[in-house]
N, C-alpha and C positions, 0 to 999 in steps of 0.2 A: 339345536344350537351347540357348536362345538364347545367343549370344556375350556379350551385355551381362549376361546373369544370371551367366554364368561369371566374368566380369571383376568384377562386385560381389562375388561369393563370395570371389574371390581377394583383393580389397581389404580385406574384413572379416578374412580369415585374417590377413593381415599387420598390419592394426591389432591384433588379439589378440596377436600375437606381440610387437609393440612395447609393449603395455600389460603387461609382466611384473614392474612395479614391487610393492614390498610394502606400499605404502599402501592404505588401505582404498578410496579412490576409484578407483585404477587396478584394483583386483581387481574392483570392482562393474561398471565398464565393461567389462572383458574378460568377465566373465560374461554380460552382456547382448549382447555381440558373438557370444559362443559359441553363447548360446541362438538368436539370430538365424540363425546358420549352419545349426544344427540343423534349424530351421524350414524354411529354404530347401532343405536336402537333402531333408526329409519331402515338401515340396511337389513337388519334381522326381520323387519316386518313384511319385506318383499316376498311374495309367494314363490315358491320354487318354480323353476321353468319346466315345462312338461316336455321332457325329453322324448316322449312316444311320438309326438308330432315330426320328429325327425327320422322316423323309421319308415320305410315304404313297404307297404304290404304287396308283395309281388303277384299273389293270387288275384287280389283286388285290381292291380293294375292291369293285368292281363285280362280279366273280365271286361273292364271298362273300356280297354284298347279294343278288345274283339267286338264290342257294341258300335264302336265308331268306324270299324272297317266295313 
């Protein structure tokens, strides 16, 4: 996880802690921040995409093509 990502999440968590007021506006802002933190955590849980699937092995392709001809 990138250090800037961790720093941004920490800042949002601090902001949510600061917004513990009872007025409706503070509660709405805190809810938005908390939902954003959850979305960030969900994003970090996704496994990285396997980029090797995008690479074509030309030797294997030629062998397979040769078997088809």
